[in-house]
C-alpha positions, 0 to 999 in steps of 0.5 A, spaced: 141 250 927 144 250 934 142 256 939 146 256 945 145 261 951 138 264 948 133 260 952 134 255 957 130 249 954 134 250 947 141 246 947 142 247 955 149 247 956 154 249 961 161 252 958 167 252 963 173 255 960 180 252 962 187 255 960 191 249 962 192 242 963 191 243 970 185 247 970 182 242 965 183 236 970 181 240 976 174 242 972 173 234 971 174 232 978 170 237 981 164 235 976 165 228 978 164 230 985 158 234 983 155 229 979 156 223 984 153 228 990 147 230 985 145 223 983 145 220 990 140 226 992 136 225 986 135 218 986 128 218 986 126 224 983 124 225 975 128 231 973 129 235 966 134 233 962 141 236 965 145 241 961 151 238 957 158 240 960 162 243 955 170 245 957 172 250 952 179 254 951 182 259 946 186 256 941 192 261 943 192 258 950 193 251 947 200 252 942 202 245 943 195 242 943 196 239 950 189 241 951 186 238 945 190 232 945 188 230 952 180 232 951 180 228 945 183 222 948 179 222 954 172 223 950 171 230 953 166 234 950 170 241 948 170 247 944 175 251 942 175 259 940 179 260 934 182 266 931 184 264 924 184 259 919 190 255 921 187 255 928 181 252 925 184 247 921 189 245 926 184 244 932 179 241 928 184 235 927 182 233 934 175 233 933 172 238 938 165 238 939 165 246 937 169 250 933 167 257 936 168 263 931 167 271 932 167 273 925 168 270 918 162 265 919 161 263 912 168 262 911 169 257 917 163 254 915 165 252 908 171 249 911 168 245 915 163 243 910 168 242 905 172 237 909 166 234 912 168 236 919 164 233 925 165 239 929 160 244 929 161 251 927 158 256 932 158 263 931 159 267 937 154 272 938 155 279 943 149 282 945 148 289 944 143 294 947 138 291 942 139 284 945 135 279 943 131 284 938 137 284 934 139 277 935 132 275 931 135 278 924 142 275 926 140 268 926 136 269 920 142 271 916 146 266 919 141 260 918 141 263 911 148 262 910 148 255 913 152 256 919 151 250 924 149 254 930 150 260 935 152 261 942 151 267 946 158 270 948 155 270 955 156 263 956 163 264 955 164 268 961 
């Protein structure tokens, strides 16, 4: 099971929200400059594995699928937050790394499993006042239901 945003050593990932094609391209340019600088600074240092850079967006912001098409064409690891079954199957066509869902986790996981989707279904977990104490119970239930993974909603800010 994939656990993102609960411990820095478990699936280290950086999620960056975009809402249009221009912001997607700008994020990628900024990342390339940063990567080049870091590589030059750290040539001789051994370092821990770097966090995976994931672009994400809401399906409702991608009505013509321009973001999905561009990310797929460029081989960009991306996630899409979906609100209904139509958005889920339509966005799955573009093979995002993650399909982010905030409810009906098992129903979406069943769709992904039935159609052998390569995308992973991530349940969005919103911490409440109980924080990680509540998470242990939630993760157990989601694991029993066969959900691919969970992402802390704080990673999507």
